[in-house]
C-alpha positions in Angstrom: 94.9 102.0 156.0 97.1 105.0 156.9 95.0 105.5 160.1 95.2 101.8 161.0 99.0 101.7 160.6 99.4 104.9 162.5 97.2 103.6 165.3 99.2 100.4 165.7 102.5 102.2 165.5 101.4 104.4 168.4 100.1 101.4 170.3 103.5 99.7 170.0 105.5 102.9 170.8 103.4 104.3 173.7 101.5 101.3 175.1 97.8 100.7 174.5 96.6 102.7 177.5 98.5 105.8 176.4 97.4 106.1 172.8 95.2 109.1 172.0 93.3 110.1 168.9 95.5 113.2 168.7 98.7 111.0 168.7 97.2 108.9 165.9 96.2 111.9 163.9 99.6 113.4 164.2 101.3 110.2 163.1 98.9 109.9 160.1 99.3 113.6 159.3 95.5 114.1 159.6 93.3 116.4 161.6 91.9 114.7 164.8 88.3 115.4 163.8 88.7 113.3 160.7 89.2 110.1 162.9 86.1 108.4 164.2 85.8 107.4 167.8 84.0 104.4 169.2 82.8 103.6 172.7 84.3 100.7 174.7 81.1 98.6 174.4 81.2 98.7 170.6 84.3 96.4 170.8 82.3 93.8 172.5 80.3 92.9 169.4 79.7 89.1 169.2 80.9 89.3 165.6 84.4 90.1 166.7 86.5 87.0 167.4 88.3 86.6 170.8 91.7 88.2 171.1 94.4 88.0 173.7 94.5 90.3 176.8 97.0 92.7 175.2 94.7 93.2 172.2 91.7 93.5 174.4 93.4 96.4 176.3 94.0 98.1 173.0 90.3 97.9 172.3 89.2 99.3 175.6 91.4 102.4 175.3 88.6 103.9 173.1 90.8 104.1 170.0 89.2 104.2 166.5 87.8 101.0 165.0 90.8 100.7 162.6 93.1 100.0 165.6 91.0 97.1 166.8 90.7 95.8 163.2 94.4 95.9 162.7 95.0 94.1 166.0 92.6 91.4 165.2 93.9 90.8 161.7 97.6 91.0 162.6 97.4 89.4 166.0 99.0 92.5 167.5 102.1 91.8 165.3 104.5 94.0 163.5 103.1 96.7 161.3 103.7 96.5 157.6 103.4 99.3 155.1 102.9 96.6 152.4 99.6 95.2 153.5 98.6 94.4 150.0 101.7 92.3 149.4 101.3 90.5 152.7 97.7 89.6 151.8 98.6 88.4 148.3 97.8 84.8 147.5 100.8 82.4 147.3 102.1 81.9 143.8 102.3 78.6 142.0 106.1 78.7 142.3 106.0 77.2 145.7 103.4 74.5 145.1 104.0 73.2 141.5 107.2 71.2 141.0 109.1 71.2 137.8 108.6 74.8 136.8 111.5 76.3 134.8 112.3 79.5 133.0 110.7 79.4 129.5 112.9 79.2 126.5 112.5 78.4 122.8 116.1 77.3 122.5 116.3 74.3 124.7 118.0 71.3 123.1 114.9 69.1 123.0 112.9 71.8 121.3 115.2 72.1 118.3 115.2 68.5 117.2 113.7 69.6 113.9 117.2 70.9 112.9 118.5 67.3 112.6 121.7 68.6 114.2 123.2 67.8 117.7 122.2 70.4 120.3 124.4 71.6 123.2 121.7 73.5 125.0 120.2 71.8 128.1 116.7 70.2 127.6 113.6 71.3 129.4 110.9 69.1 131.0 108.4 67.4 128.8 104.9 68.9 128.4 102.7 68.2 131.4 99.1 68.5 132.4 98.2 71.9 133.9 97.9 71.6 137.7 94.8 73.1 139.2 97.0 75.3 141.5 99.1 76.7 138.6 98.1 80.3 137.7 99.7 81.4 134.4 99.7 85.1 133.5 101.5 85.0 130.2 102.3 82.6 127.4 105.4 82.0 125.2 104.9 80.5 121.7 107.7 78.8 119.8 107.2 77.9 116.2 108.8 77.8 112.8 108.3 80.4 110.1 107.4 78.1 107.3 107.1 80.6 104.4 110.6 81.9 105.3 112.3 78.7 103.9 116.1 78.2 104.4 118.6 81.0 104.3 122.3 80.4 104.7 121.5 76.9 106.0 119.3 78.3 108.7 115.6 78.6 109.3 113.5 81.1 111.3 112.3 80.0 114.7 109.9 82.5 116.1 109.4 83.3 119.8 106.3 85.3 120.7 105.5 86.4 124.2 101.9 87.4 125.0 100.3 88.5 128.3 96.8 89.0 129.7 93.8 87.1 131.0 94.5 83.4 130.6 91.1 82.1 131.5 90.1 81.3 127.9 93.5 79.7 127.3 93.1 77.3 130.3 89.5 76.6 129.2 90.8 75.7 125.8 93.3 73.2 127.1 90.7 71.6 129.4 88.2 70.8 126.6 87.4 67.1 126.4 88.9 65.0 123.7 86.9 62.5 121.7 87.8 58.9 122.1 90.4 57.6 119.5 89.0 54.1 119.9 87.8 52.6 116.6 88.8 55.8 114.7 88.5 55.3 111.0 89.4 58.8 109.8 92.4 61.1 110.2 92.6 64.9 109.9 95.2 66.6 107.7 96.3 69.4 109.9 99.4 71.5 110.9 101.4 70.8 114.0 100.5 73.0 116.9 103.2 75.4 118.2 105.1 74.8 121.3 103.5 76.7 124.2 104.9 77.8 127.5 102.5 78.8 130.2 104.2 81.2 132.6 103.4 82.3 136.1 103.9 85.7 137.8 107.4 84.6 139.0 108.6 84.1 135.4 108.6 80.3 135.7 106.6 78.0 133.4 105.7 74.6 132.1 105.2 73.3 128.6 101.6 73.1 127.8 100.0 69.7 127.2 98.9 68.5 123.8 95.7 70.1 122.4 92.5 68.2 122.9 91.2 66.5 119.8 87.8 66.1 118.2 86.4 64.1 115.2 89.1 62.3 113.2 91.7 63.5 115.7 91.4 67.1 114.6 93.0 69.5 117.1 90.7 71.8 119.0 92.6 75.1 118.5 90.7 77.1 121.2 93.7 77.5 123.5 96.0 78.6 120.7 93.4 81.0 119.3 93.0 82.5 122.8 96.8 82.9 123.2 97.1 84.7 119.8 94.3 87.1 120.9 96.4 88.3 123.9 98.5 91.4 123.5 101.9 90.8 122.0 104.7 92.0 124.3 107.8 90.7 122.5 108.6 88.9 119.2 112.1 87.4 118.5 113.2 85.6 115.3 116.0 83.1 116.0 118.0 81.7 113.2 118.5 77.9 113.7 121.1 76.0 111.6 119.7 72.8 110.0 121.3 69.8 108.4 121.7 69.4 104.7 119.1 66.6 104.8 116.6 68.8 106.6 117.3 71.7 104.3 116.6 69.5 101.3 113.3 68.3 102.9 112.2 71.9 103.6 113.0 72.9 100.1 111.1 69.9 98.7 114.2 68.4 97.1 114.9 64.7 96.9 116.7 63.3 99.9 
């Protein structure tokens, strides 16, 4: 890549007919013998797509193969030292609407407090678009054993990061039909989950798929908890006296 960039820089600065291997080597800080030469006829391979006349002249000036490759890929455009960044695939930020910064303190996520909330709400949970590529997850859930302290409860925020393939696969498991269901599963409520892309924007994950008797399939949550933990925050959320009594098992 160093040689390719040096070759194109020299082509732009000197003109394609004036570029020499020695000039390229000096630009790239290499010895001239470390740069391969190719004959003019080698640039006429049928596997090479047509290029414009300017690019063709660059090829016939007997420069290394890297120069021709760079001209073909870049269209004889501006040289970039960040080739990897330029080639990176577009993120989901540009193609998925409704993404927001993840938070566990949005007003509509704290309804359990039974108190009015001043924080802005976030969008409702949504199906995961095929083009959305999460790289981390944020879990928001109560710390049930903690109980009520000074009229507040613990609201835990965990951030985990890693390969999300198993998480997505868990959310995409099929659900069994609820039609004519005659049994019901006694089970805990799943945590709130944010799926977050590489731009730091996310969406609230959809409900978990269900199996027999409406039992949640916990594969996605299990996969998230298996990811490395990067941050854990315990928020203290005020609750109403009615909710406090309910949490403590007292008569309301």
